[in-house]
C-alpha positions as CSV (number, residue, x, y, z in Angstrom):
1,M,-59.6,12.1,44.2
2,K,-57.0,9.8,42.8
3,T,-58.4,9.7,39.3
4,S,-58.7,13.6,39.3
5,L,-55.0,13.8,40.4
6,R,-54.2,11.6,37.5
7,R,-56.0,13.6,34.9
8,I,-54.2,16.8,36.3
9,W,-50.7,15.1,36.0
10,A,-51.6,13.8,32.6
11,M,-52.2,17.5,31.5
12,I,-49.0,18.7,33.3
13,Y,-47.0,15.9,31.7
14,R,-48.4,17.0,28.3
15,H,-46.9,20.4,28.5
16,L,-43.7,19.2,30.1
17,A,-43.3,16.9,27.1
18,V,-43.7,19.9,24.7
19,Y,-40.7,21.8,26.6
20,R,-38.7,18.6,26.8
21,R,-38.5,18.3,23.0
22,S,-38.1,22.0,22.2
23,W,-34.9,23.8,23.3
24,P,-36.2,27.3,21.9
25,R,-39.1,27.1,24.1
26,V,-37.0,26.2,27.3
27,A,-34.7,29.2,26.3
28,E,-37.6,31.4,26.0
29,I,-38.6,30.8,29.6
30,A,-35.5,32.5,31.0
31,Y,-34.8,34.8,28.1
32,W,-37.1,37.8,29.1
33,P,-36.3,37.7,32.9
34,T,-32.7,37.6,32.2
35,L,-32.9,40.3,29.6
36,N,-34.9,42.6,32.0
37,L,-32.6,42.0,34.7
38,L,-29.5,42.8,32.5
39,I,-31.0,46.1,31.4
40,W,-32.3,47.4,34.8
41,G,-29.3,45.8,36.6
42,F,-26.8,47.8,34.6
43,T,-29.1,50.8,35.1
44,A,-29.1,50.3,38.8
45,S,-25.4,49.8,38.9
46,Y,-24.7,53.0,37.2
47,I,-27.1,54.8,39.7
48,G,-25.4,53.1,42.6
49,H,-21.9,54.3,41.6
50,L,-23.3,57.9,40.9
51,H,-25.0,58.6,44.0
52,A,-23.1,56.5,46.6
53,S,-25.2,55.4,49.6
54,P,-28.7,56.5,48.6
55,G,-27.9,55.2,44.9
56,A,-27.0,51.8,46.2
57,Q,-30.3,51.6,48.1
58,T,-32.1,52.7,44.8
59,A,-30.1,50.1,42.9
60,S,-31.1,47.3,45.2
61,A,-34.9,48.3,45.1
62,L,-34.6,48.3,41.2
63,I,-33.0,45.0,40.9
64,A,-35.6,43.5,43.6
65,G,-38.3,45.2,41.7
66,V,-37.3,43.6,38.5
67,L,-37.0,39.9,39.9
68,L,-40.3,40.2,41.9
69,W,-42.4,41.6,39.0
70,E,-41.2,38.8,36.8
71,I,-43.0,36.6,39.1
72,T,-46.3,38.0,38.1
73,L,-45.4,38.3,34.5
74,R,-44.1,34.6,34.3
75,G,-47.0,33.5,36.3
76,Q,-49.5,35.0,34.0
77,L,-47.9,34.0,30.7
78,G,-47.4,30.3,32.1
79,V,-51.2,29.9,32.3
80,T,-52.1,31.9,29.2
81,L,-49.5,30.2,26.9
82,G,-50.4,26.8,28.2
83,F,-54.1,27.6,27.3
84,L,-53.0,29.0,23.9
85,E,-51.0,25.9,23.1
86,E,-54.3,24.0,23.3
87,I,-55.9,26.4,21.0
88,W,-53.0,26.3,18.5
89,S,-52.8,22.5,18.3
90,R,-56.8,22.5,17.9
91,N,-56.8,20.4,21.0
92,L,-59.4,22.4,23.2
93,G,-62.3,20.5,21.9
94,H,-60.5,17.0,22.3
95,I,-59.7,18.0,25.9
96,F,-63.2,18.7,27.0
97,V,-64.5,15.6,25.3
98,S,-62.7,13.6,27.8
99,P,-63.5,13.4,31.4
100,L,-61.3,16.3,32.0
101,R,-63.1,19.1,34.1
102,P,-62.6,22.7,33.7
103,A,-61.1,22.8,37.4
104,E,-58.6,20.0,36.6
105,L,-57.4,21.9,33.6
106,L,-56.8,25.1,35.6
107,A,-55.1,23.2,38.2
108,A,-52.6,21.8,35.6
109,L,-52.1,25.1,34.1
110,L,-51.3,26.9,37.4
111,S,-48.8,24.0,38.1
112,V,-47.1,24.4,34.9
113,S,-47.1,28.2,35.5
114,L,-45.3,27.6,38.8
115,L,-42.7,25.5,37.2
116,R,-42.1,27.9,34.5
117,T,-41.7,30.8,36.9
118,L,-39.3,29.0,39.0
119,A,-37.3,28.0,35.9
120,G,-37.4,31.4,34.5
121,L,-36.3,33.3,37.7
122,F,-33.5,30.8,38.9
123,P,-31.0,32.1,36.1
124,A,-32.0,35.7,36.6
125,T,-31.4,35.3,40.3
126,I,-28.1,33.7,39.9
127,I,-27.0,36.5,37.4
128,A,-28.3,39.3,39.8
129,Y,-25.8,37.7,42.4
130,L,-22.8,37.2,40.1
131,L,-23.1,40.5,38.2
132,Y,-24.6,43.0,40.6
133,H,-23.7,41.2,44.0
134,Y,-27.4,41.2,44.9
135,N,-29.0,38.4,46.7
136,I,-32.7,38.4,46.8
137,L,-32.8,36.2,49.7
138,L,-31.5,38.7,51.9
139,L,-35.2,39.9,52.1
140,G,-35.7,37.0,54.4
141,P,-38.7,34.8,55.0
142,V,-41.1,37.6,53.9
143,L,-39.9,37.0,50.4
144,L,-42.2,33.8,50.4
145,L,-45.2,36.1,51.0
146,F,-44.0,38.5,48.0
147,F,-43.6,35.4,45.8
148,V,-47.1,34.0,46.7
149,N,-49.0,37.4,46.4
150,L,-47.2,38.3,43.0
151,L,-47.9,34.8,41.6
152,F,-51.5,34.8,42.6
153,M,-51.9,38.3,41.0
154,G,-50.4,36.8,37.7
155,W,-53.0,33.9,37.9
156,W,-56.1,35.9,38.3
157,I,-54.9,38.2,35.5
158,A,-54.2,35.1,33.5
159,L,-57.9,33.7,34.1
160,G,-59.3,37.0,33.0
161,I,-57.4,36.6,29.7
162,V,-58.6,33.1,29.3
163,S,-62.0,34.2,29.8
164,L,-61.7,36.7,27.0
165,L,-60.3,33.9,24.8
166,F,-63.4,32.0,25.6
167,R,-65.5,35.0,24.4
168,Y,-63.8,36.5,21.7
169,G,-61.6,33.4,20.2
170,A,-58.0,33.3,19.2
171,G,-58.4,37.0,18.0
172,A,-57.7,38.0,21.7
173,E,-54.3,36.1,22.0
174,A,-52.4,39.4,21.6
175,L,-53.9,40.2,25.3
176,A,-51.7,37.4,26.6
177,W,-48.6,39.5,26.1
178,T,-50.0,43.1,26.7
179,I,-52.3,43.1,29.7
180,A,-49.8,42.4,32.4
181,F,-47.1,44.5,30.8
182,G,-49.7,47.4,30.5
183,I,-50.6,47.1,34.3
184,T,-46.9,47.8,35.2
185,P,-47.1,51.7,35.4
186,V,-49.7,51.4,38.1
187,A,-48.2,48.3,39.7
188,C,-45.7,50.8,41.6
189,V,-42.7,48.3,40.9
190,Y,-40.1,50.9,40.9
191,Y,-41.6,53.8,42.7
192,P,-44.4,54.3,45.5
193,A,-48.0,55.1,44.6
194,S,-47.6,58.6,45.8
195,A,-45.4,59.3,42.6
196,L,-48.5,58.6,40.5
197,P,-51.1,61.4,39.8
198,G,-53.8,61.7,42.5
199,W,-56.6,60.3,40.1
200,L,-54.5,57.2,39.3
201,Q,-53.5,56.4,42.9
202,P,-56.6,54.6,43.8
203,V,-56.3,52.3,40.9
204,A,-52.7,51.5,42.0
205,M,-54.0,50.8,45.7
206,A,-56.7,48.3,44.1
207,L,-53.8,46.1,42.9
208,P,-51.9,43.7,45.2
209,A,-48.6,44.5,43.5
210,A,-48.6,48.2,44.8
211,H,-48.8,46.9,48.5
212,V,-46.2,44.2,47.8
213,F,-43.7,46.5,46.5
214,A,-44.4,49.1,49.2
215,G,-43.6,46.2,51.7
216,M,-40.4,45.3,49.8
217,R,-39.2,48.9,49.9
218,A,-39.9,49.0,53.6
219,G,-37.8,45.8,54.0
220,L,-35.0,47.2,52.0
221,F,-34.9,50.8,53.4
222,Q,-36.3,50.3,56.9
223,H,-35.2,46.7,57.4
224,A,-38.8,45.9,58.7
225,A,-41.6,43.9,57.2
226,D,-44.8,45.9,56.2
227,W,-47.4,43.7,57.5
228,P,-50.4,45.9,56.9
229,D,-49.4,46.2,53.3
230,L,-49.0,42.4,52.9
231,A,-52.3,41.9,54.6
232,Q,-54.0,44.3,52.2
233,A,-52.2,42.4,49.1
234,S,-53.4,38.9,50.3
235,A,-57.1,40.3,50.8
236,L,-57.0,42.0,47.4
237,N,-55.6,38.9,45.9
238,L,-58.4,36.9,47.4
239,G,-61.1,39.1,46.1
240,W,-59.7,39.4,42.6
241,M,-59.1,35.7,42.4
242,L,-62.8,34.8,43.4
243,L,-64.0,37.4,40.7
244,A,-61.7,35.8,38.0
245,I,-62.8,32.2,38.8
246,L,-66.6,33.4,38.6
247,I,-65.9,35.2,35.3
248,F,-64.0,32.1,34.1
249,G,-66.9,29.9,34.9
250,A,-69.4,32.0,33.3
251,E,-67.5,32.2,30.0
252,F,-66.5,28.5,29.9
253,R,-70.3,27.8,30.2
254,R,-71.1,30.3,27.5
255,A,-68.5,28.9,25.1
256,R,-69.7,25.4,25.5
257,V,-73.3,26.3,24.9
258,R,-72.1,28.2,21.5
259,G,-69.7,25.3,20.5
260,A,-66.9,27.6,20.8
261,L,-64.7,24.9,22.4
262,I,-64.4,23.3,19.1
263,S,-64.4,26.5,16.7
264,I,-62.1,28.7,19.1
265,G,-59.0,28.1,17.1
266,E,-60.4,28.7,13.7
């Protein structure tokens, strides 16, 4: 166990060292969460002033939705960009020549993703408070459950993308920036699932995000935690995560047999 933890820490430190020596990479971590917050924050502020009390509730829901959805986006990008770093530097083959196991690489990437997510959201949370007088912490202890569920959703999406990279090589790297953003319309970040067409609602309800954001709106509008929705989100996350791990393991073994671990960056 001690040796395994040392290998995981070595991979975490490898990524931290990359960010320590590159201020553009550090700035990029906070850039998109802050930009999205500014765009939607000013929109929410306008709605709040336009429609008084109902508008203020809508504004709060928009700002909270932006901040919480960034957890999934940053969590997913943290894993996939960490993996792509190994591809771009032609380092993937070298890693798996070492005693490092796939599970240890995943543990390191997930840890780096958590650090990136926290670092990216911190400035946006401060700006939300200073500019729009919105404190995300007012959601209370249930905020931790929102955070964990949305982060896990980002992680299993990332595992699916990494599996596609194993299968199709670096040509599939554009998926790292498109899949999670493409899910946004059915994630019900800014509106309930009932706003979607009937045939699309089952798709939304199969995603943990729809239940998390339903719980968020219940907390904001009704001042009560929606425990059934949070329980459904947790159960869905568990199922999707297990499926993603199985697919990742299968694609890793296939890539190793084909020798793709060495040629994947070509």
